[in-house]
C-alpha positions as a Markdown table, in Angstrom:
| # | Residue | x | y | z |
|---|---|---|---|---|
| 1 | Met | 58.9 | 100.6 | 120.6 |
| 2 | Ser | 58.6 | 97.3 | 121.9 |
| 3 | Asp | 55.5 | 97.7 | 124.0 |
| 4 | Arg | 53.7 | 100.1 | 121.6 |
| 5 | Leu | 54.4 | 96.6 | 119.3 |
| 6 | Gly | 53.1 | 93.9 | 122.0 |
| 7 | Asp | 50.4 | 96.4 | 122.4 |
| 8 | Arg | 49.0 | 96.9 | 118.9 |
| 9 | Leu | 49.3 | 92.6 | 118.4 |
| 10 | Arg | 47.3 | 92.1 | 121.3 |
| 11 | Gln | 44.8 | 94.9 | 119.5 |
| 12 | Ala | 44.9 | 92.9 | 116.2 |
| 13 | Met | 44.3 | 89.8 | 117.6 |
| 14 | Ala | 41.4 | 91.1 | 119.4 |
| 15 | Asp | 39.9 | 92.7 | 116.8 |
| 16 | Ala | 40.6 | 89.1 | 114.7 |
| 17 | Gln | 38.8 | 87.7 | 117.2 |
| 18 | Ala | 36.1 | 89.4 | 117.3 |
| 19 | Arg | 35.7 | 89.7 | 113.6 |
| 20 | Leu | 36.0 | 85.3 | 114.3 |
| 21 | Val | 33.2 | 85.1 | 116.3 |
| 22 | Phe | 30.6 | 87.3 | 115.0 |
| 23 | Lys | 31.2 | 85.5 | 112.2 |
| 24 | Leu | 30.3 | 82.2 | 113.9 |
| 25 | Ile | 27.3 | 83.9 | 115.1 |
| 26 | Thr | 25.9 | 85.4 | 112.6 |
| 27 | Ser | 26.5 | 82.4 | 110.1 |
| 28 | Asn | 25.3 | 80.2 | 112.7 |
| 29 | Leu | 22.1 | 82.1 | 113.3 |
| 30 | Arg | 21.3 | 82.1 | 109.7 |
| 31 | Arg | 21.4 | 78.3 | 109.9 |
| 32 | Leu | 18.9 | 78.5 | 112.8 |
| 33 | Leu | 16.5 | 80.8 | 111.9 |
| 34 | Met | 16.5 | 78.7 | 108.1 |
| 35 | Thr | 15.3 | 75.8 | 110.5 |
| 36 | Leu | 12.6 | 77.5 | 112.8 |
| 37 | Gly | 10.4 | 77.0 | 109.7 |
| 38 | Phe | 8.1 | 75.2 | 111.9 |
| 39 | Leu | 7.4 | 77.9 | 113.5 |
| 40 | Asp | 6.2 | 80.0 | 111.1 |
| 41 | Gly | 2.9 | 79.7 | 112.4 |
| 42 | Phe | 3.5 | 79.9 | 115.7 |
| 43 | Lys | 6.1 | 83.0 | 116.1 |
| 44 | Thr | 2.7 | 85.5 | 116.5 |
| 45 | Tyr | 2.0 | 83.5 | 119.3 |
| 46 | Ile | 4.7 | 83.8 | 120.3 |
| 47 | Val | 5.6 | 88.1 | 120.4 |
| 48 | Ala | 1.8 | 88.2 | 121.8 |
| 49 | Ala | 2.5 | 85.9 | 124.9 |
| 50 | Ala | 5.4 | 87.6 | 125.3 |
| 51 | Met | 4.2 | 90.5 | 125.6 |
| 52 | Val | 1.0 | 89.6 | 127.7 |
| 53 | Leu | 3.7 | 88.1 | 130.2 |
| 54 | Ala | 5.4 | 90.7 | 129.9 |
| 55 | Ala | 2.3 | 93.2 | 130.7 |
| 56 | Leu | 1.0 | 91.1 | 133.3 |
| 57 | Ser | 4.7 | 90.9 | 135.2 |
| 58 | Gln | 5.1 | 94.5 | 134.9 |
| 59 | Leu | 1.5 | 94.6 | 136.3 |
| 60 | Val | 2.9 | 92.9 | 139.4 |
| 61 | Gly | 5.7 | 94.8 | 139.7 |
| 62 | Val | 8.8 | 93.6 | 137.7 |
| 63 | Asp | 10.8 | 95.5 | 136.5 |
| 64 | Leu | 12.4 | 94.6 | 132.6 |
| 65 | Pro | 14.2 | 96.5 | 131.5 |
| 66 | Ser | 13.6 | 96.2 | 127.7 |
| 67 | Phe | 9.7 | 97.0 | 128.1 |
| 68 | Glu | 10.8 | 100.0 | 130.3 |
| 69 | Gly | 9.0 | 102.3 | 128.2 |
| 70 | Gln | 5.8 | 100.1 | 127.3 |
| 71 | Ala | 2.8 | 100.6 | 129.7 |
| 72 | Ala | 1.6 | 97.8 | 130.9 |
| 73 | Gly | -2.4 | 98.0 | 130.2 |
| 74 | Gln | -0.7 | 98.9 | 126.3 |
| 75 | Leu | 1.2 | 96.1 | 125.7 |
| 76 | Leu | -2.0 | 93.7 | 127.5 |
| 77 | Met | -4.3 | 95.0 | 124.8 |
| 78 | Glu | -1.9 | 94.5 | 121.8 |
| 79 | Gly | -0.7 | 90.8 | 123.1 |
| 80 | Leu | -4.4 | 90.4 | 123.4 |
| 81 | Ala | -5.3 | 91.4 | 119.9 |
| 82 | Ile | -2.7 | 90.3 | 118.4 |
| 83 | Leu | -3.4 | 86.7 | 120.3 |
| 84 | Phe | -7.8 | 87.1 | 119.1 |
| 85 | Leu | -7.0 | 88.5 | 115.6 |
| 86 | Arg | -4.0 | 86.8 | 114.1 |
| 87 | Lys | -6.2 | 85.6 | 111.7 |
| 88 | Gly | -8.0 | 88.1 | 110.3 |
| 89 | Met | -4.8 | 89.7 | 110.2 |
| 90 | Lys | -3.1 | 87.0 | 107.6 |
| 91 | Gly | -5.4 | 87.9 | 105.0 |
């Protein structure tokens, strides 16, 4: 009987800890994203640069799990299009 109670207590503590960590991460992430206002014009460039780097790394044979289903040529063309056509996309 005490083993069950101990298991329940351990599970409750683990759940509470997970909720606390999640709350800390989300509140700090929200605060961080709000302070990144200085990157407003550059976020597009950062994403495009990441796409171009991922494409180039795939072309040289490096496997990136996050870009596993993407073709290197497609990533490269989309990244370059975003980099060069950003001004036209803004409106």
